[in-house]
N, C-alpha and C positions, 0 to 999 in steps of 0.2 A: 518070671519074665522081667527083663530089664525095662525101666520106665524111659519113655521117649522124652527128649528135651522139649520144653514148651517154647516153640518157635514164635508164637504170638507174643509172649512176654518179652522176648528179645527185641522184636520190632517196636513195641511200645516204649522200651527203654531208650532206643536210638532216636526217637522223635524229639523228645525234650532236649537232647544234646545238640541236635541239628538246629533247633529253634534258638537255643542259647548261643550257638556259634554265629548264627545270622545276626542276632541282636548285637553281639560284640563287634562284628564286622561293620554293621551300620553305624554304631556309635563311634568306632574308630575312624571311619570315613568322614563322619560329621565333624569330629574333632580336628582331623587333618585339614578339612575344607575351611573351617573357621580360622585355623592357624594360617593357612595359605592366604585367605582373604585379608586377614589382619596385617599380613606382611606386604600386601600389594601397595605400591606407591604410584602417585601420579607422575607420569613421565611426559605427558603431552596434553594440552588443552586446545581443542580444535573448534574454530568458529565457522559456521556456515550460514549463508543467506544474506550477508550484509553487502550492500552496494553503496549506501550513503554514509553510514556510521563506520569510521575506521575500526579495523579489527583490534588494534591496540587499545582503543577506548572501551570496547566490550570486555576485553581481558582485564583491564584495570577495574572496571565496575564489578566483574565477577569475583575478583580477588581470591583466586584459587592458586595456592602455592604449589609449585612442583616439588616433588619428594614428600608432599603431604600424603598421609594414608588415604587410599582411594575411597574407602568406605567411611572415612571421617568427614568427607566433604558434605556440607549442608547444601543440598541441591536447591531447595526452596528458597533459602536465604540468598543464594547466588542469583536466582531468577528475580527476586524482589529488587536486588541492587541494579541489575541490568535494566529493569523496567523504568528506572529513574530517568533514563534517556528518553526524551519526548518522541524521538523518531522510532522507538521500538514499540511495535503494535502488540507483539506476543513473543515469548521466548520459551524454549524448552532446554533444560540442562539435564544430561543423562550420563551415567557411568557406562563405559565400554571396557570390559575386562580384556586384558589384564592390567592396563595402565593408562587408560585415556578417559578424559572428560570431553563430551561433545556439547557444544552450545549451538542451537539452531534458532536463528532470529528471523522474524517476519517484520519488515520495516513498514512504517507509514510513508507512502510515496506522495510528495508534494504535487499538487495539480494546478495550483494558482499561487500567485504572489500578491502581497499587499505592501505598499510602501507608505509608511507613516513616519514616525520619528526614526525608525529603522525598518529594514525589510523583514517581513515575516511570511510564512508559507501556510497554506491550508491543504490538507489531504481531502479526498473525496467525501469523507465523513464529517468534515468541518472542524477537525482538530487543528489547533493553532500550533505551528512548528517554528522554532527559533531559527535564526541564521545558522546554517550548517557548517561545521568545521570538517569539510569533506574535499576530496580531490575532484569530485564531480561538480560541474557548474550547471546550475538549473537555468534552463531557458523556458520560462513559463509565462502563460497569459497573466496579465495584471488585472486585478479587480480595482475599480475606481468608484468613488462615490463619497457621500458625506459620512465617513467613518471616524470614530474616535479611537485613539491609541489604547485607551483603557479597556476597550471592548475586546481586544485581542490579547489574551493571556496565554503564554506558551504552555502547552500540555492540557489546556482546557478546550472543550468543544464549543464552537460558535454556532448559535442556533437561529440566527436571523433568517426569516423566510426568504428575503431577497438573496442573501448570500447562499443559502441552501439551493435555491433555484439556479443560480449562476454556476455552482459546483456541479449540479446535475447536468447542465448543458455541456460543461467541459468534460465530465466523465463520459457522457454519451458520445461526444466527438472523438475522444481517445479510443473508445470501444469500437467505433466505426472504422477509423483509420488514423494512424499517426500523422499522415499528411494533412487530414482535415483538422486535427487538433492543433498542429503547428501553424495552420492558416490563421488562427485566432490570436491576435496580439493583446487585445484588451476586452474586458467585459465591464461596461459602465452601468451602474445601478443608481436609480433615483426612486425613492418611495412613491408609489402610486403611478409610476410611469412605466413605459415599455422598456425592457432590457435592450441595450444596444451593444452589438459587438463591433470591434474594429479589426480589420484584416492586417496581417503582418505585411502584406504587399500593398504599398501605397496608402495604408490607413483608411480603407474604404469603410464608411459606416454601414452596418447591417442591422436594420431594425428587426429585432427578433420577436418582440412581444412577450407573451407569457404562455407557458404550457406547450405540449406536443413537441418536445425538444427533438426526439429522434427523427420524427417525420420532417421537421423543418430543416434539420441538418442534412438529411439525405437529399432534400430538394435543393438546398444551397450548394452542396457538393457537386451535384449534377450540373447545375447552372454554371458554377465556376469552371468546371472542366470542359463543358461543351460550348459555352458562349463567350466567356471572358477572353480566351486565347485569340479570338477573331477580332477583338476590339482593343484589348489591353486594359488592365486594371486601372491605369491612370485616367482612363476615359469615364470611369464610373463616378457619379456624384454620390449615390447611395443605393443600397439594395434593401427591399422590404419583403420580409418573409411572413407577414401576418395574414396573407390571403391564402385561402385553401386552393391547392392544386395549381398554383402559379407563383412565379417570382416577379414582383413588380420592381422596376428599376428606373432610375433617372440617370441618363448619360449627360456628360458635360456638354456634348453637342445636342442641343434641344431638338434638332431636326432628325436625329438618328434614332431609329427604332430597331428592335430585334424581334424575330418571329417567336422566340421562346418566351418573350415577356411583353408587357405593355407599360407605357410610361405612366408615372403617377403625377400628382399635382406639381405645379411649378415650384412651390415653396417646400423645403424639407420639413418633414414632420417634427413635432416637438421631441426634445430629448437628444437630437443630434447637435453636436458642437459645431459652431461655425468656424 
């Protein structure tokens, strides 16, 4: 009787060949991919997220040359260079195949200005920012008080308790509404005394005191919208927010009272400029 071919032996012989073929294919694809990647060149560097810092300044700091090999770009080094700008809070630099580098910037937004030997800015975290070379003009409340120029170093955080509280007031005002924030022209600070705000309209002193910023701001906003239009800001001598559940005011006309408030003493409290 003729012997039958061993079909099982043929199947086991084909398995290694198939495996070998797959390995060769994978290696070939990997080699081709590496060759493809090594030949990719930077054709575009895109900056996102900037409002204050000019795009050209970010590109100059990044120092990424077009036609440079895409995968030769040192992303971390580019990030470190960009962070040298005081207005940059954080930055991410990423590759976007086949030919782009993307730079995403989060800026420090000035919330107050201080005028000493020159003008400087503070963000909500108290970081000191230099005069900005920007197309945008800042219209910011000014912090006033017994400050020293040496205390405000660009790129450093200012940690004074008084300044921190003033920034918290301004940040809370901006969070509540841009209109309320824009109503504040100045925040005056004196150690051991109440914080005093001055309004953009008519420079009305607003005795703010200390603490409970959000509650006082809501109270002040309601008073300004509901009461002041009927009298005019020019008729206000000062506003006092230190009392719970009420706004105490002094009108220039001593005989005039408002239902929403009560008159305070005849002499303005300490801390208000005459």
